C-alpha positions in Angstrom: -8.7 6.3 -53.6 -5.0 6.4 -54.5 -2.7 7.9 -52.0 0.6 9.5 -52.9 3.7 7.9 -51.3 4.4 11.1 -49.4 1.0 11.2 -47.8 1.2 7.6 -46.7 4.7 8.1 -45.3 3.5 11.1 -43.4 0.5 9.3 -42.0 2.7 6.3 -40.9 5.2 8.7 -39.3 2.3 10.5 -37.4 1.0 7.2 -36.1 4.5 6.2 -34.7 4.9 9.6 -33.0 1.4 9.7 -31.5 1.8 6.1 -30.2 5.2 7.1 -28.7 3.7 10.3 -27.2 1.0 8.3 -25.4 3.7 5.9 -24.0 5.9 8.8 -22.9 2.9 10.6 -21.3 2.1 7.5 -19.3 5.7 7.1 -18.2 5.8 10.8 -17.2 2.8 10.2 -15.0 4.6 7.4 -13.3 7.6 9.6 -12.8 5.5 12.4 -11.3 3.9 9.9 -8.9 7.3 8.6 -7.8 8.6 12.1 -7.3 5.6 13.2 -5.2 5.9 10.2 -3.0 9.6 10.6 -2.5 9.1 14.3 -1.7 6.5 13.4 1.0 9.1 11.1 2.6 11.7 13.8 2.9 12.7 14.3 6.6 10.4 11.5 7.9 12.7 8.5 7.7 13.1 6.8 11.1 13.5 3.3 12.6 11.0 0.8 13.7 11.0 0.0 17.4 10.2 -3.6 18.3 9.0 -4.6 21.7 9.8 -7.9 23.4 8.2 -10.7 21.5 6.7 -8.4 18.9 6.6 -9.2 15.2 8.1 -6.8 12.8 6.3 -5.3 9.8 5.1 -8.2 7.7 4.5 -8.6 4.0 2.0 -11.4 3.0 1.8 -12.5 -0.6 -1.4 -14.5 -1.3 -1.2 -16.6 -4.5 -3.1 -19.2 -6.3 -1.1 -22.3 -7.1 -2.1 -24.4 -10.2 -0.6 -27.4 -11.9 -1.5 -29.9 -14.6 0.5 -32.7 -12.9 3.5 -32.1 -15.3 6.0 -31.4 -12.6 5.5 -27.6 -12.6 3.4 -25.5 -10.2 2.6 -22.0 -11.5 1.7 -19.2 -9.1 -0.7 -16.3 -9.8 -1.0 -13.3 -7.4 -4.3 -12.8 -5.7 -3.4 -10.0 -3.3 -0.8 -8.6 -1.0 -1.2 -7.6 2.6 0.9 -5.3 4.8 0.6 -6.1 8.5 1.7 -3.9 11.4 2.0 -4.9 15.1 -0.7 -3.4 17.2 1.7 -1.7 19.6 4.3 -0.6 17.1 6.4 2.5 17.6 8.7 4.5 15.5 11.7 6.7 16.2 11.7 9.5 13.7 13.5 12.9 13.3 10.3 14.5 14.9 10.4 12.1 17.9 9.1 8.8 19.1 5.5 7.9 18.2 3.0 5.2 18.3 2.1 3.9 14.9 -1.3 3.2 13.4 -2.8 3.0 9.9 -5.8 2.4 7.8 -6.1 -0.8 5.8 -4.5 0.9 2.7 -2.3 3.2 4.7 0.4 0.7 5.6 2.9 -0.4 3.0 5.6 -3.0 3.7 8.4 -3.1 1.2 10.5 -6.3 1.2 13.5 -6.6 -1.0 13.3 -8.9 -4.1 15.8 -11.3 -2.3 13.6 -11.5 0.8 10.6 -12.4 -1.3 12.5 -14.9 -3.3 13.6 -16.7 -0.1 10.0 -16.7 1.2 8.5 -18.1 -2.1 11.0 -20.7 -3.2 10.5 -24.4 -2.5 13.1 -26.1 -0.4 12.4 -29.8 -1.2 10.4 -32.2 -3.2 8.3 -33.0 -0.1 7.2 -29.3 0.0 6.4 -29.4 -3.7 4.4 -32.6 -3.4 2.4 -31.3 -0.4 1.1 -28.4 -2.6 0.9 -30.3 -6.0 -2.2 -32.3 -5.2 -4.5 -29.5 -4.0 -3.1 -27.3 -6.9 -4.7 -29.8 -9.4 -8.0 -28.3 -8.4 -9.5 -26.0 -11.1 -9.5 -23.0 -8.6 -6.0 -23.8 -7.5 -4.6 -24.0 -4.0 -3.9 -20.9 -2.0 -0.3 -20.3 -0.9 0.7 -17.5 1.5 4.3 -16.4 1.5 5.3 -14.3 4.5 8.2 -11.9 4.8 8.9 -10.3 8.2 11.2 -7.3 8.0 14.3 -7.3 10.2 14.6 -5.3 13.4 16.6 -2.7 11.5 13.6 -1.9 9.3 13.1 1.8 8.4 9.8 3.6 8.6 8.8 6.8 6.6 5.9 8.9 5.7 2.5 9.0 7.5 1.0 12.1 9.2 1.2 13.2 12.8 -2.0 13.3 14.8 -1.2 14.2 18.4 1.2 11.6 19.8 0.6 9.1 16.9 2.0 8.7 13.5 -0.8 7.4 11.3 -0.9 6.1 7.7 -3.7 6.6 5.2 -4.1 6.3 1.4 -2.8 9.9 0.9 0.0 9.7 3.5 1.0 6.0 3.7 3.3 4.7 6.3 6.1 2.8 4.5 8.2 0.1 6.2 11.3 -1.0 4.3 14.4 -3.1 4.8 16.4 -0.1 3.2 15.8 3.6 2.8 12.6 3.8 0.7 13.8 7.1 -0.8 16.7 5.3 -2.4 14.4 2.7 -4.0 12.1 5.4 -5.3 15.1 7.3 -6.7 16.3 4.2 -8.5 12.8 3.8 -10.1 12.9 7.4 -11.2 16.3 6.9 -12.8 14.9 3.9 -14.7 12.0 5.8 -16.0 14.2 8.8 -17.1 16.7 6.4 -18.8 14.1 4.6 -20.7 12.4 7.8 -21.8 15.6 9.4 -22.9 16.5 6.3 -24.9 13.1 6.1 -26.5 13.1 9.7 -27.6 16.7 9.7 -28.9 16.0 6.6 -31.0 12.7 8.0 -32.3 14.3 11.3 -33.2 17.3 9.7 -34.8 15.2 7.3 -37.0 12.9 10.2 -38.0 15.8 12.4 -39.0 17.2 9.5 -41.1 13.9 9.3 -43.0 14.4 12.9 -44.2 18.0 12.3 -45.5 17.8 12.8 -49.3 17.0 11.8 -51.9 13.4 11.2 -51.0 12.7 7.5 -50.6 16.3 6.7 -51.1 18.5 4.2 -49.3 18.8 6.3 -46.1 15.1 7.1 -45.8 14.2 3.5 -46.5 16.6 2.4 -43.7 15.0 5.0 -41.4 11.5 3.7 -42.3 12.4 0.1 -41.6 13.9 1.2 -38.3 10.7 3.1 -37.4 8.7 0.0 -38.2 10.8 -2.1 -35.9 10.6 0.7 -33.3 6.8 0.7 -33.5 6.6 -3.0 -32.9 9.0 -2.8 -29.9 8.0 0.4 -28.1 4.6 -0.8 -26.9 6.0 -3.9 -25.1 8.7 -1.6 -23.8 6.1 0.7 -22.3 4.3 -2.2 -20.7 7.5 -3.5 -19.3 8.4 -0.1 -17.9 5.0 0.3 -16.3 5.3 -3.1 -14.6 8.9 -2.6 -13.4 8.2 0.7 -11.7 5.5 -0.7 -9.5 6.0 -0.1 -5.8 7.4 -3.2 -3.9 4.0 -3.9 -2.3 2.3 -3.8 -5.7 4.8 -5.8 -7.8 3.3 -8.9 -9.5 5.5 -11.8 -8.3 4.1 -14.9 -10.0 6.6 -17.6 -10.1 7.0 -21.3 -10.9 8.2 -24.4 -8.9 9.8 -27.1 -11.0 9.9 -30.5 -9.1 13.0 -31.9 -11.0 15.1 -28.9 -9.7 14.5 -29.6 -6.0 16.4 -31.8 -3.6 14.7 -35.0 -2.5 14.9 -34.0 1.2 14.5 -30.8 3.0 
């Protein structure tokens, strides 16, 4: 069957728009989720009260470390854990409450810098201590721990009597900074990428219809849409990964032996 150029051009244009619509719809879902969570935190932000000798909210990153003996150790995330002291208390706008939470109801949000400090190697001796077990096919397990400072903030949860509890629907969030600001920054990122995506798509599509048909302008627009089609899918994946919440971010990482000092 022979297709006219116009029919093929229309089909290609429809594929680009449908693909973009799916990516935009997924991003809008992320945006709604961030907005709902930020809305639930409104008016709940307080401070974490530490007792004598108590440990602050703790983020644990469990990773598999693997190497081929080539001077590099590569890390792959297995899971993350958020740990809360048994006698923790919070001072919130509603008062002072004991804290508690289900396994998935406590989220500890460290900053990227705090995680970087906890996961970087300090010396060749530390590298060598992990390199040998990392040669195993299953890898070696490495646990990086970040304890939030005494100034950590707490938000969310639900009141039950004299306790502030966290569950999957109403998580208790512990963060080094105001968690609402972090959520707002993620929302801005989603909106910015979506606006840029739609503007570029509409601009290139309009260029395709600049006469004469299949002239220089429309050909430039078609080539631009082809490049856009190749790039928009990786862009959507990147956006979905970068707007993960801090306790869900995939950290990964690599240690390079030649970049480390010989002594601690």
